[in-house]
Each structure stands twice: as C-alpha cells, then as structure tokens.
C-alpha positions as CSV (number, residue, x, y, z in Angstrom):
1,M,-13.4,30.1,20.5
2,I,-14.4,26.6,21.7
3,S,-14.5,25.2,18.2
4,G,-11.0,26.7,17.6
5,V,-9.7,24.9,20.7
6,A,-11.4,21.6,19.6
7,E,-9.9,22.0,16.2
8,E,-6.4,22.5,17.6
9,T,-6.6,19.4,19.7
10,A,-8.1,17.3,16.9
11,R,-5.3,18.3,14.4
12,P,-2.5,16.4,16.3
13,R,-4.8,13.4,16.8
14,K,-5.5,13.3,13.0
15,T,-1.8,13.6,12.3
16,L,-1.0,10.7,14.5
17,Q,-3.8,8.7,12.9
18,S,-2.4,9.5,9.4
19,V,1.1,8.4,10.5
20,G,-0.3,5.3,12.0
21,A,-2.3,4.5,8.9
22,L,0.9,4.9,6.8
23,F,2.9,2.7,9.2
24,A,0.2,0.0,9.3
25,G,0.2,-0.1,5.5
26,F,4.0,-0.4,5.4
27,V,3.9,-3.2,8.0
28,A,1.2,-5.0,6.0
29,N,3.2,-4.7,2.8
30,V,6.5,-5.9,4.4
31,A,4.8,-8.8,6.3
32,L,2.9,-10.0,3.3
33,S,5.9,-9.7,1.0
34,L,8.5,-11.3,3.3
35,G,6.0,-14.0,4.4
36,T,5.3,-15.0,0.9
37,D,9.0,-14.9,0.0
38,V,9.8,-17.3,3.0
39,G,6.9,-19.6,2.1
40,L,7.8,-19.8,-1.6
41,R,11.4,-20.5,-0.7
42,A,10.4,-23.2,1.8
43,I,8.4,-25.0,-0.9
44,G,11.1,-24.6,-3.6
45,I,9.3,-22.1,-5.9
46,L,11.8,-19.3,-5.1
47,P,15.5,-20.0,-4.8
48,A,17.6,-19.6,-1.6
49,L,18.7,-16.0,-0.9
50,A,22.2,-16.7,-2.1
51,D,21.0,-18.1,-5.4
52,P,19.9,-16.0,-8.4
53,A,16.3,-16.0,-9.3
54,T,15.0,-16.6,-12.9
55,D,13.0,-14.1,-14.8
56,L,9.9,-16.2,-14.2
57,Q,10.5,-16.3,-10.5
58,L,11.0,-12.5,-10.4
59,L,7.9,-12.0,-12.5
60,L,6.0,-14.0,-9.9
61,A,7.5,-11.9,-7.1
62,A,6.7,-8.6,-8.9
63,A,3.1,-9.8,-9.4
64,Y,2.4,-10.6,-5.7
65,R,4.2,-7.5,-4.6
66,T,2.0,-5.5,-6.9
67,V,-1.1,-7.1,-5.4
68,Y,0.3,-6.5,-1.9
69,G,0.8,-2.9,-2.8
70,V,-2.9,-2.6,-3.6
71,V,-3.8,-4.4,-0.3
72,S,-1.4,-2.3,1.8
73,S,-2.7,0.9,0.2
74,Y,-6.3,-0.1,1.0
75,V,-5.1,-0.6,4.6
76,V,-3.7,2.9,4.6
77,A,-6.9,4.4,3.1
78,R,-9.1,2.4,5.5
79,L,-7.3,3.6,8.6
80,A,-6.8,7.2,7.4
81,P,-8.8,9.8,9.4
82,N,-9.8,11.6,6.2
83,R,-8.9,11.8,2.5
84,P,-8.3,8.1,2.0
85,M,-7.1,8.4,-1.6
86,E,-4.5,11.1,-0.7
87,H,-3.2,8.9,2.1
88,A,-3.0,5.8,-0.2
89,L,-1.1,7.8,-2.8
90,L,1.2,9.2,-0.2
91,G,2.0,5.7,0.9
92,G,2.6,4.7,-2.7
93,A,4.9,7.7,-3.2
94,I,6.9,6.7,-0.2
95,G,7.1,3.1,-1.5
96,M,8.2,4.5,-4.9
97,V,11.0,6.5,-3.3
98,L,12.1,3.5,-1.3
99,G,12.0,1.4,-4.5
100,I,14.2,4.0,-6.3
101,I,16.6,4.0,-3.4
102,G,16.7,0.2,-3.4
103,A,17.3,0.1,-7.2
104,G,20.1,2.6,-6.9
105,V,21.8,0.8,-4.1
106,T,21.6,-2.6,-5.9
107,W,21.8,-1.6,-9.6
108,N,25.4,-2.6,-10.3
109,R,25.8,-5.4,-7.8
110,G,24.7,-8.3,-10.1
111,L,21.7,-9.2,-7.9
112,G,19.4,-9.7,-10.8
113,P,18.0,-8.1,-13.9
114,H,17.3,-4.4,-13.7
115,W,13.7,-4.8,-15.0
116,Y,12.7,-6.2,-11.6
117,S,13.8,-3.1,-9.7
118,V,12.2,-0.8,-12.3
119,A,9.0,-2.8,-12.2
120,L,8.7,-2.3,-8.4
121,V,9.2,1.5,-8.8
122,V,6.8,1.8,-11.8
123,T,4.0,-0.2,-10.1
124,A,4.1,1.6,-6.8
125,L,1.7,4.5,-7.6
126,P,-0.8,2.6,-9.7
127,S,-1.0,0.0,-6.9
128,A,-1.5,2.7,-4.4
129,W,-4.2,4.3,-6.6
130,A,-6.0,1.0,-6.9
131,G,-6.0,0.4,-3.1
132,G,-7.2,3.9,-2.5
133,K,-9.9,3.6,-5.1
134,L,-11.2,0.4,-3.5
135,R,-11.7,2.3,-0.3
136,V,-13.3,5.3,-2.0
137,L,-15.8,3.1,-3.8
138,Q,-16.5,1.3,-0.5
139,I,-17.3,4.6,1.2
140,R,-19.4,5.8,-1.8
141,K,-21.4,2.5,-1.7
142,R,-22.0,2.8,2.1
143,T,-23.0,6.4,1.7
144,E,-25.5,5.5,-1.0
145,Q,-26.9,2.7,1.1
146,L,-27.4,5.1,4.1
147,M,-29.1,7.7,1.9
148,F,-31.4,5.1,0.4
149,A,-32.3,3.9,3.9
150,E,-33.0,7.4,5.0
151,Q,-35.3,7.9,2.0
152,E,-37.1,4.7,2.9
153,D,-37.6,5.9,6.5
154,I,-39.0,9.2,5.3
155,R,-41.6,7.4,3.2
C-alpha cells in the first residue's frame, strides 16, 4: 500500500515536470528565435518588420529556426522526468500545430511566400526528433560509462 501512495504522489509531480519541460523548451525556442530576429534586424541582415523579406532572408530564418527547434527539443528532453524522446516529439507536435495555425492565419495576407510557412511546419517534427535523439544518445553514453566503471571496480 505504501508504494501505491508513493506512486500516486509521484504522478502529479512528474506531470508538472513534463509540463515544465515543455514550457522551458517553448521559452527557449521563442527567446532564441526572436532574439536572433532582433539582432539580425539591428545589423541590417533582416528587413524591418514592415518590409518584406527576400527568399534568401527567409531561408536564413528557416535555417536558424530549424536549429533552434533541435536545441529547444533537447531542452525538453533534458528536463523531462522520463521518456525524453516522447517529450521532445510532443513538443515538436505542439510546434507543428502552432505552425499550421500560423500558416492558416497568414496564408492570404501577402506577408511572404507560402514556402516559408510550410517549411516551418515540415521541419518541426524532424527537429524535435533530432533534439530528442541527442539526449537519448547522451543518456546511453553516460549509462555505458557507468557500466564500464562498475566493471572496472569489480575487477
């Protein structure tokens, strides 16, 4: 019975940790993306918000947003209480849904080429997978190191 009570009190804590991990990944992604946008506008690489961006400028933005998707998914996976890949993919799925909503809202407003919105949607899950995979590989390497150290201690 005691283990059942402990399990019941651990479940809400893990749920909060999961939500916190997803939120931290979202904050990391937004902060990195907007920070880079502001910096690149300040030095003249990206146009002012009211001016249209060229395909090359949007390609640059899509590239760094893809990298930031990997980074933010790693953050989610790193902070997740368990199942890091699943958490990273959930974050990516949420990002993909937000991208679809954003594309739908802006599609016919003349804000830029449609390929950019599509690119953000299409890269969301692969970026999330890559961030989750980095964490899984990191965990695997650490586990192997610990097992090797234990074997050395036994000898």
